[in-house]
C-alpha positions in Angstrom: -3.6 23.4 -20.5 -3.5 20.8 -17.8 -0.3 20.4 -15.8 0.6 18.1 -12.9 3.6 19.0 -10.7 4.9 16.6 -8.0 6.8 17.7 -4.9 8.0 16.4 -1.6 10.6 13.9 -2.7 14.1 13.8 -1.3 16.6 11.7 0.7 15.4 9.9 3.8 16.8 7.2 6.1 15.3 3.8 6.2 12.2 3.9 8.5 11.5 7.5 7.8 8.6 9.2 6.2 7.8 11.5 3.3 4.7 13.1 1.9 4.4 13.6 -1.8 2.1 16.1 -3.4 0.8 16.3 -6.9 -0.8 19.7 -7.7 -2.9 20.1 -10.8 -3.5 23.2 -12.8 -6.0 23.7 -15.5 -9.5 22.2 -16.0 -10.4 18.6 -16.0 -13.4 16.8 -17.5 -14.8 13.6 -15.9 -11.9 12.5 -13.7 -12.1 8.7 -13.3 -9.2 8.3 -10.8 -5.7 9.3 -9.8 -2.6 7.2 -9.1 1.0 7.2 -8.0 3.5 5.1 -9.9 7.2 4.6 -9.3 10.2 3.5 -11.3 13.4 2.3 -9.8 16.7 2.2 -11.8 16.7 -0.7 -14.2 13.1 -1.7 -13.3 9.7 -1.3 -14.9 7.3 1.3 -13.7 4.9 -0.1 -11.1 1.7 1.1 -9.6 2.1 2.3 -6.0 -1.5 3.4 -5.2 -4.7 4.3 -6.9 -7.8 6.3 -5.8 -11.0 6.3 -7.7 -13.3 9.3 -8.2 -15.5 7.7 -5.5 -12.6 7.5 -3.0 -11.9 3.8 -3.2 -8.2 3.0 -2.9 -5.9 0.2 -3.9 -2.2 -0.3 -3.2 0.7 -2.3 -4.5 1.5 -5.3 -2.4 4.9 -3.9 -1.4 3.5 -0.7 0.1 0.3 -1.9 1.8 0.0 -0.8 5.4 2.8 1.7 4.9 1.6 4.2 2.2 -1.7 6.1 2.1 -3.1 7.9 -1.0 -5.5 10.8 -0.5 -6.7 13.8 -2.4 -8.0 17.3 -1.7 -10.5 18.2 -4.4 -10.7 21.8 -3.3 -7.0 22.2 -3.8 -6.8 19.9 -6.9 -4.0 18.1 -5.1 -3.2 14.4 -4.8 -1.0 13.1 -1.9 1.0 10.1 -1.0 2.0 9.6 2.6 4.8 7.2 2.9 5.8 5.8 6.2 8.3 3.1 7.3 10.3 3.7 4.1 12.7 1.0 2.9 15.7 1.2 0.5 13.6 -0.7 -2.0 11.2 2.2 -2.1 13.8 4.3 -3.9 12.8 5.5 -7.3 11.1 8.3 -9.3 7.5 8.8 -8.2 5.0 10.1 -10.7 1.4 11.0 -10.4 -1.3 10.4 -13.0 -4.8 11.7 -13.4 -7.2 9.6 -15.6 -9.9 11.5 -17.3 -12.5 11.0 -20.1 -10.4 12.9 -22.6 -6.9 11.7 -21.8 -4.5 10.6 -19.1 -2.2 13.2 -17.6 1.2 12.6 -16.1 3.6 14.6 -14.0 7.4 14.7 -14.5 8.1 12.9 -11.3 10.0 13.4 -8.1 13.0 11.5 -6.8 12.7 9.5 -3.6 15.9 8.0 -2.2 15.9 5.9 0.9 19.2 5.2 2.5 19.9 2.1 4.6 
């Protein structure tokens, strides 16, 4: 059974950095891409960053130039390096892996940025 587990969230001051990890267990068939999403209290879930199977990346406008998505295929792990964090980056960050059979989601990790 496939499982995604996020880690690395926490409380950080404005301007600080965090690195999120999304470790996958199980076997995947035909991975199309992976992504990080976030959801702030009272707001809709939004795409933070996406990486294709070929390594191409896209970012939400609010995080461009500050966040970097990457992956380690050997470790089956997806990362999100977050720099210059702002209070508006606060939310629950979840990873998702998109495959030919279905999409997989982690349970999320809380990121709180204090001003």
